C-alpha positions in Angstrom: 115.3 119.7 109.6 115.7 116.1 109.1 118.1 114.3 106.8 116.4 112.0 104.2 118.5 109.0 105.4 116.8 109.2 108.8 113.4 109.1 107.1 114.5 106.3 104.9 115.6 104.2 107.9 112.2 104.6 109.7 110.3 103.7 106.5 112.4 100.7 105.8 111.6 99.5 109.3 107.9 100.1 108.9 107.7 98.7 105.3 110.1 95.8 105.1 111.0 94.8 101.5 109.4 97.9 100.1 111.0 100.0 97.4 111.3 103.4 98.9 112.4 106.7 97.3 112.8 110.1 99.1 113.2 113.4 97.4 114.0 116.7 99.3 111.8 119.1 97.3 113.3 122.4 98.5 116.8 121.6 99.8 115.8 122.6 103.2 115.3 119.1 104.6 111.7 119.8 105.7 109.7 119.3 102.5 109.8 115.8 101.1 108.3 113.5 98.5 108.2 109.9 99.4 107.4 107.0 97.0 106.8 103.6 98.3 106.0 100.4 96.5 105.2 97.7 99.0 103.4 94.3 98.8 101.5 95.2 102.0 99.7 98.0 100.3 98.0 95.6 97.8 94.2 95.8 98.3 94.4 98.9 100.6 92.8 102.2 99.7 94.8 105.4 99.5 93.6 106.7 102.9 94.7 103.5 104.7 98.1 103.7 102.9 98.6 107.3 103.9 97.6 106.5 107.6 100.3 103.8 107.7 103.0 106.2 106.5 101.9 109.0 108.8 102.0 106.5 111.7 105.5 105.4 110.9 106.6 109.1 110.8 104.4 110.4 113.6 107.2 112.1 115.5 108.8 113.6 112.5 105.5 115.1 111.3 105.1 116.9 114.6 108.2 119.0 113.9 111.1 118.5 111.5 108.9 117.6 108.5 106.9 120.5 107.4 105.3 119.0 104.2 105.1 115.4 102.9 103.9 114.4 99.5 103.2 110.7 99.2 102.9 108.3 96.2 102.1 104.8 97.6 101.5 101.7 95.4 100.8 98.1 96.1 103.5 95.8 94.8 102.4 92.4 93.6 103.8 89.6 95.7 106.3 87.3 94.1 
């Protein structure tokens, strides 16, 4: 089990300035949906975006996170 706040902190560090939302899908703190809108994703394909998130959560995906659903969008730069 891993609290959503701990995931949020890692993702904020990896995707600075991104809009990040996390939902615990089962209440068991091991199945999550993550939504990230970040300027750095602009122009990247879905596989590259997923790889970046998986790299940021590498340790967590080896154990406490059992399932992760991702919705990743490029955010236009201001």
